[in-house]
C-alpha positions in Angstrom: 9.6 -9.5 -11.5 12.9 -8.4 -13.1 15.3 -11.3 -13.5 19.0 -11.2 -14.5 20.1 -14.6 -15.8 23.5 -16.1 -15.3 25.4 -17.1 -18.4 24.9 -20.8 -18.0 21.1 -20.3 -17.6 21.1 -18.4 -20.9 23.0 -21.2 -22.7 20.6 -23.8 -21.4 17.5 -21.7 -22.2 18.5 -21.4 -25.8 20.0 -24.8 -26.4 18.2 -27.2 -24.3 15.4 -25.7 -22.1 14.5 -29.2 -20.9 17.7 -29.2 -18.9 16.6 -26.1 -16.9 15.1 -26.6 -13.4 11.4 -26.7 -13.6 11.0 -23.5 -11.5 13.6 -21.7 -13.6 11.8 -22.5 -16.8 8.5 -21.4 -15.2 10.0 -18.1 -14.2 11.5 -17.6 -17.7 8.1 -18.3 -19.3 6.0 -16.1 -17.0 4.8 -13.2 -19.1 4.8 -10.9 -16.0 8.6 -11.3 -15.6 11.2 -9.3 -17.6 14.2 -11.4 -18.2 17.6 -9.7 -18.8 20.8 -11.0 -20.4 23.7 -8.8 -19.3 26.4 -7.4 -21.6 28.7 -9.1 -19.1 27.4 -12.5 -20.2 27.9 -11.6 -23.8 31.5 -10.6 -23.0 32.0 -13.8 -21.1 30.8 -15.9 -24.1 32.9 -14.0 -26.6 36.1 -14.2 -24.4 35.7 -17.9 -23.8 35.1 -18.4 -27.5 38.2 -16.5 -28.5 40.4 -18.6 -26.2 38.9 -21.9 -27.3 37.2 -22.7 -24.0 33.7 -22.6 -25.5 32.3 -22.8 -29.0 29.9 -19.9 -29.8 28.7 -20.2 -33.3 25.8 -17.9 -33.0 25.2 -14.2 -32.2 24.2 -14.2 -28.5 22.6 -10.7 -28.8 20.4 -11.7 -31.7 19.4 -15.0 -30.1 18.6 -13.2 -26.8 16.4 -10.7 -28.5 14.7 -13.5 -30.6 14.1 -15.5 -27.4 12.4 -12.5 -25.8 15.2 -11.6 -23.3 16.1 -7.9 -22.8 19.7 -6.8 -23.0 21.2 -5.0 -20.0 24.2 -2.8 -20.2 26.8 -2.8 -17.5 27.1 0.7 -16.0 29.6 2.6 -14.0 27.2 2.4 -11.0 27.1 -1.4 -11.4 30.9 -1.4 -11.3 31.2 0.8 -8.2 29.9 -2.0 -6.0 32.7 -4.3 -7.0 35.0 -2.5 -4.5 32.9 -3.6 -1.5 31.7 -6.9 -2.7 33.1 -9.7 -0.5 35.3 -12.3 -2.2 33.1 -15.3 -1.7 33.4 -15.8 -5.5 36.5 -15.3 -7.6 35.0 -15.4 -11.0 35.1 -11.8 -12.3 32.1 -12.3 -14.7 29.9 -13.7 -11.8 31.0 -10.9 -9.5 30.0 -8.3 -12.1 26.6 -10.0 -12.6 26.1 -10.0 -8.8 26.8 -6.3 -8.5 24.6 -5.6 -11.5 21.7 -7.5 -9.9 22.3 -5.7 -6.6 22.5 -2.2 -8.1 19.4 -2.7 -10.2 17.4 -4.5 -7.5 16.9 -7.5 -9.8 16.6 -11.2 -8.8 19.4 -13.3 -10.3 18.8 -16.8 -11.7 21.7 -19.2 -11.3 22.6 -22.7 -10.3 25.8 -21.5 -8.7 25.6 -22.1 -5.0 28.2 -19.4 -4.2 25.7 -16.7 -5.2 23.8 -17.5 -2.0 26.7 -16.0 0.0 25.8 -12.6 -1.3 22.9 -10.4 -0.2 21.0 -10.6 -3.5 17.6 -12.0 -4.4 18.2 -15.5 -5.9 16.2 -17.8 -8.0 18.3 -20.9 -7.6 
């Protein structure tokens, strides 16, 4: 299975995997799955760090690759779906992750209950 992880899942996976839900951790560790970290998550981390909302004292790209996650670029085709995506969720980073998962037919792993309002495959 191809899994796109939400930003908070990435942070837990690299800092304290014991705080992940058991089934999340199992899916992340399953060799048959390909786990993706989106460029959107990297942008979110860098923006939040630059405004002092989050301390990021590591290179998320390097850490993702060292952890075995694949990087996923955000494309124009991913962005096109933002126009028709319902506004169940106002967070622009989450909305972009949702459209990226939809356009690539990936499951998305999150603890955010609002994601269930969208027609995407969830690992929640």
